Structures are given as C-alpha cells and as structure tokens.
N, C-alpha and C positions, 0 to 999 in steps of 0.2 A: 710639509708645506709645499704648496704647488709652485711650479716654476714661474708661472705668471705672477703670482703674489710676490715672490722674491724679486723679480724684475721691477715690479711696480714700487716695491720698497726702495730699491736702488734708485729709481727715478725720483722719488720723493726726497731722498737724502741728497741726491745730486742737485735737485732744485734749490734746496736750502743752501747748499755749498756755493752754488752759482750766485745766489742773491748776496751772500756774505762776502765773496771774494772777487767776483768779476766787476768790471767797471764799464761804464758807457752803455752802448746798445746791447752788448753781450749780457749785461745784467738783466735785461728784460726779455731778450730773445731766447736764451737757453731755458729759463723756467717755463716760458710759454710753449716751447717745443716739447719739453718734458710733460707738461700737462696735456697737450694734444696727443702725445704718444700714449699716455695713460688712458685717455678717453678711448682711443682706437683699440687698445688692448682689452678694455672692458667690453666693448662691443663685440670683439672677436671671441672673447670668453663666453658671452651670452649666446652668440650664434653656435658655438661649439656645444654648449649645454643643451640648446634647443635641438640640434641635430642628434645628439646622443639620446635625448628623451624621445624624439620621434622614432628613432631606430628601435629603442626599447619597447615602445608601444606597438610598433609593427611586428616585432618578434613575438610579443605576447599575444597579439591578435592571431598571427599565423599558428601559434601553438594551440590556442583555444579552438581555432577552426579545425585543425587536424584532429584534435581530441574529439570534437563534436562529430566529425565525419566517421571516426573509428567507432564511436558509440552508436551512431545511427546505422551503420552497415554491419555491425557485428552480429552474427547469427546467435540467437538465444531465445528462450521462452517460446511462445507460440508465434512470435514475429509480428504481432499486431502493431498498428500505428500508435495505439495508446501506450504500449510498453515502451516504445522508442521515445515518445514525448515525455514520459516520466523520467527517463534517463537524461534527456537534454536539460530538464529543469533541475537536475542535481541530485536526484535520488540514486541509490545504489544500483549498479548494473544488474546484479543478480540477487 
C-alpha cells in the first residue's frame, strides 16, 4: 500500500474520531482541516503521477530516437535511401 493512501486513511479515521469525541468549534474545524489536507494530498499525488508519466514518455522518445539514428547511420546493404526507409518503418535491418 502506498504511503499516501495510509496517511489518507489515517485522516479519514481521525475525522470520524473528531466528530464523535470533540465538542464545540473543534468538532467542525478538525474534520474540515482533515478533508482539506486529503484534497491537497490527492492533488500532489496527481501531479507526481503526471510528472512520472511525462518522464517515462520522454525516456521512451529518446530511446526511440537513438534507435532510429543508429538504424539510419548503420552501414549495410548498398546504402540506398530506400533501404534506410524500410528499416525506419520497422522491417528487419538485414
């Protein structure tokens, strides 16, 4: 289980505990703060996933570009442009 999920579970449990046991304004303020904190953690988790996904896509793009460059500049066959285009489209190199 993720650390964020455990913390959010703790906040939910603490929210219900505060509703049942606190009195006065603390009965409303503590659950409200817990819910706001959960909202902020969800946004943080979303931004972290988005950053991870963009990093993964960038690495995939760089790897594909490097592979394409290696295929295009590797000496083989008669070296014509049509041979290179076949290899870029996914056909076997040799």
